[in-house]
C-alpha positions in Angstrom: 93.9 97.2 62.2 92.9 100.4 64.0 90.5 100.0 67.0 86.9 100.9 66.5 85.9 104.3 67.7 83.5 104.4 70.7 82.2 107.9 69.8 82.5 110.4 67.0 81.7 114.0 67.0 83.1 117.6 67.2 85.4 119.1 69.8 84.5 122.8 70.2 86.4 125.6 71.8 84.3 128.7 71.3 84.0 129.1 67.5 86.9 126.7 66.8 85.8 123.1 66.2 87.2 119.9 64.7 86.0 116.4 64.2 87.3 113.9 66.8 86.9 110.3 67.8 86.9 108.7 71.3 88.5 105.4 72.3 88.2 103.8 75.7 91.6 104.1 77.4 91.1 101.0 79.5 90.2 97.4 78.8 89.3 94.3 80.8 89.7 92.0 77.8 92.9 90.4 79.2 91.4 89.5 82.6 90.6 85.9 83.2 86.8 85.3 83.3 84.7 82.3 84.1 81.3 81.0 82.9 78.8 78.9 84.9 78.6 75.4 83.4 76.8 72.2 84.0 79.1 69.9 85.9 77.6 66.8 84.4 77.5 67.8 80.7 80.1 70.6 80.6 77.7 72.9 78.8 77.4 76.6 79.5 74.4 77.6 81.6 71.9 80.4 80.7 70.4 82.7 83.2 66.6 83.2 83.4 64.5 85.9 85.0 62.1 84.6 87.6 59.4 86.1 89.7 60.8 86.6 93.2 57.6 85.6 94.8 56.1 82.8 92.6 59.4 81.5 91.2 57.9 81.4 87.7 60.1 82.1 84.7 59.2 85.5 83.2 59.3 85.7 79.4 60.7 88.8 77.5 57.2 90.2 76.7 56.3 90.3 80.4 59.5 92.1 81.6 59.3 95.8 82.5 61.3 98.5 84.3 60.2 99.5 87.8 61.4 102.0 90.4 61.2 100.9 94.0 59.2 103.5 96.0 59.3 101.5 99.2 60.0 97.9 100.2 58.2 95.7 97.6 56.3 98.6 96.0 57.3 99.6 92.5 56.2 102.1 90.0 56.4 100.9 86.4 58.2 103.1 83.8 57.3 102.4 80.2 60.0 102.3 77.5 58.5 105.3 75.7 58.4 107.3 78.9 62.1 106.6 79.5 63.0 107.6 76.0 61.2 110.9 76.4 63.5 112.1 79.1 66.7 110.7 77.7 69.1 113.3 76.3 69.7 113.1 72.6 73.4 113.4 71.7 74.4 116.3 69.5 77.8 114.7 69.0 79.6 117.7 70.4 82.2 118.0 73.1 81.6 121.6 74.1 84.4 123.1 76.2 82.8 125.4 78.8 85.8 126.4 81.1 89.4 125.7 82.1 90.4 124.9 85.7 93.8 124.3 87.4 94.4 120.5 87.4 95.2 120.4 91.1 91.7 121.6 91.9 90.1 118.4 90.6 89.2 116.1 93.4 90.6 112.6 92.5 87.4 111.0 93.7 85.5 112.6 90.8 87.6 110.9 88.1 85.6 108.1 86.4 86.3 106.6 82.9 89.2 107.7 80.7 89.1 108.1 76.9 91.6 108.9 74.3 90.5 111.8 72.0 92.1 111.9 68.5 91.4 114.0 65.4 89.0 112.3 63.0 90.8 112.5 59.6 93.7 114.6 58.3 91.6 117.6 57.7 90.9 117.9 61.5 94.6 117.8 62.5 95.3 121.5 62.3 92.4 122.6 64.5 93.0 119.7 66.9 96.7 120.7 67.3 95.7 124.4 67.9 93.3 123.4 70.8 95.8 120.8 72.2 98.8 123.2 72.2 96.8 126.1 73.6 95.9 123.9 76.5 99.5 122.9 77.0 100.5 126.5 77.3 97.8 127.3 79.8 98.6 124.2 82.0 94.9 123.9 82.8 92.3 121.2 82.3 89.2 121.8 80.2 85.8 121.0 81.5 83.3 120.1 78.8 79.9 118.4 78.4 79.3 115.3 76.3 76.4 112.9 75.9 77.3 109.2 76.1 74.7 106.4 76.1 71.8 108.9 76.5 73.3 110.5 79.6 75.0 113.8 79.9 78.5 113.8 81.4 81.0 116.3 82.5 84.4 115.5 81.0 87.9 116.7 82.0 90.2 117.1 79.0 94.0 117.5 79.1 96.9 117.1 76.6 98.4 113.6 76.4 101.3 113.2 74.0 100.1 113.9 70.5 96.4 113.6 71.6 94.1 114.4 74.4 92.9 112.5 77.4 89.2 112.9 78.3 88.0 111.6 81.7 84.3 111.6 82.6 83.6 113.0 86.0 81.2 111.7 88.6 78.4 114.0 89.8 78.4 115.1 93.5 75.5 112.8 94.3 77.6 109.8 93.3 80.2 110.5 96.0 79.8 109.5 99.7 80.6 112.0 102.4 83.9 111.1 104.0 82.7 112.3 107.4 80.5 109.2 107.9 83.6 107.0 107.7 86.1 109.3 109.4 84.2 110.8 112.3 84.7 107.9 114.6 88.5 107.9 114.1 90.1 108.8 117.4 93.0 111.3 117.7 95.5 109.6 120.0 98.6 111.3 121.2 101.5 110.1 119.1 105.0 110.8 120.2 107.5 112.7 118.0 109.8 109.6 118.1 107.1 107.4 116.5 106.5 109.9 113.7 110.2 110.3 113.0 110.6 106.5 112.9 107.7 106.2 110.5 109.2 109.0 108.4 112.5 107.1 108.1 110.6 104.1 106.9 108.8 106.2 104.3 112.2 107.6 103.2 113.6 104.1 102.6 110.6 103.2 100.4 110.7 106.4 98.3 110.2 105.7 94.6 108.7 107.1 91.4 105.3 106.2 90.0 106.0 103.3 87.5 102.9 101.3 86.7 105.0 98.9 84.6 106.1 97.4 87.9 102.5 96.6 88.9 102.0 92.9 89.1 98.6 91.3 89.3 99.6 88.1 91.2 96.1 86.8 91.4 95.6 87.1 87.6 98.9 85.3 87.0 97.8 82.5 89.5 94.5 82.2 87.7 96.1 81.8 84.3 98.6 79.2 85.7 95.7 77.3 87.3 93.6 77.2 84.1 96.7 76.1 82.0 97.6 73.4 84.5 94.0 72.2 84.8 93.5 72.1 81.0 96.6 70.0 80.5 95.2 67.4 82.9 97.8 68.0 85.7 96.9 67.5 89.3 96.1 70.6 91.3 97.7 70.5 94.7 96.0 72.8 97.2 98.5 74.6 99.5 98.2 74.3 103.3 96.5 77.4 104.9 99.1 79.8 106.2 99.0 80.7 109.9 98.3 84.3 110.5 101.0 86.1 112.5 99.9 87.4 115.9 99.2 91.1 116.3 102.2 93.2 117.4 101.4 94.7 120.7 103.9 97.6 120.7 103.7 100.1 117.9 107.1 101.5 118.7 108.7 98.0 118.6 107.0 97.4 115.2 108.4 100.7 113.8 111.9 99.9 115.1 111.8 96.4 113.7 110.6 97.7 110.3 113.5 100.2 110.2 115.9 97.6 111.4 114.8 95.2 108.7 115.6 97.8 106.0 119.0 98.8 107.5 119.9 95.5 109.0 120.9 94.0 105.6 123.3 96.9 105.0 124.9 96.4 108.4 125.2 92.7 107.8 126.7 93.3 104.4 129.3 95.7 105.9 130.1 93.2 108.7 130.5 90.4 106.2 132.8 92.6 104.1 134.9 93.4 107.2 135.1 89.7 108.1 136.0 88.8 104.6 138.7 91.5 104.4 140.1 90.4 107.8 140.2 86.8 106.6 141.9 87.8 103.4 144.6 89.7 105.4 145.2 86.7 107.7 145.6 84.5 104.7 148.2 86.8 103.2 150.1 86.9 106.5 150.1 83.1 106.7 151.4 82.9 103.1 154.2 85.5 103.8 155.2 83.6 107.0 155.3 80.3 105.2 157.5 81.8 102.4 160.0 83.2 105.0 160.2 79.9 106.7 160.9 78.1 103.5 163.6 80.7 102.6 165.2 80.4 106.0 165.3 76.6 105.7 
């Protein structure tokens, strides 16, 4: 059964348009989740909204939206007033420009979506837009309305379809200076940098997300399975934290030694094994000569 489309509309490039559908490219359905339950009855608990001052339960008819002007002071916004400023979707992904992909700051990337043609009749126009983008090697920037909010979306070819990623607005990003300004600039020796470079070289690889392993998720599933089967859960002893390494240079050397030490040990073991094998052959030949002489 095909997944349900999250959004339907038209992808437009100037006067060329085609019906498309959007599907969320990510899912959290497989993650282990827990509910709050009553320990005595085993029943699931329901949350209630309560007044922060009186502690009284607030019924649905008494709930309202409010914006905090200052500490404890709110201005109430009516539902109709909120609806009046919401942007009505015209169900169009309108491509406005094309930019080099390397110019997009990774911090702006938000939610990814798969974009596919909606029906066979849309395939030709969809393929034209997709293949034209492949030839240009640029990312399209378009506007789309999702859940009553306008978003900027970066669109790029992905296999037979397109990948659309909503982008954050500048006001959603924190300025890195407030986190990096206090970082000192110590004098680092060339030897240290070269040692670190060697370590980086030994760990060189290619991006392969299939190797990602969520060990915590696996442990959660194992815990739930063991608990549900009635088996006893044995809590591990807390591990002792290793003491901090005083010398950065020693730590770098030890890290590099750890990577190359195994190779050295393997070669040494091979030499010992070869020497032992030669000694065994010499002994066998000596014994054979002795028997022949006797």
